Steps between C-alpha positions, in 0.01 A plus 500: 500500500789734568632447149155556351475829690864589422569552869830435673529320832625819664202699371251237617666476841476877542136508389392229744717613791734203548873462450644372176650210698158396633349527152779277371414237762137509385598479132730200547242305698714488814244681714317284752203735505367818343275749673168567335576871519822443303322284244231766467762772447676289234172442318411869514844606372497245217125529427451124525332227704673282766490199267711695251792517745458186712573144398454178697794261497489165678809430712 
């Protein structure tokens, strides 16, 4: 979605109010959890739905 919106990680991090390092953890799938408020901010910034940025992967 970031590529579709031509938005850099730094720009998205600034828009949603988290650090670039924390955004990187979310992007790489290493996060153990994500706050709904963060997910909402990501979806607002990227004009998308949660299913556009989340993916289920079995362990």
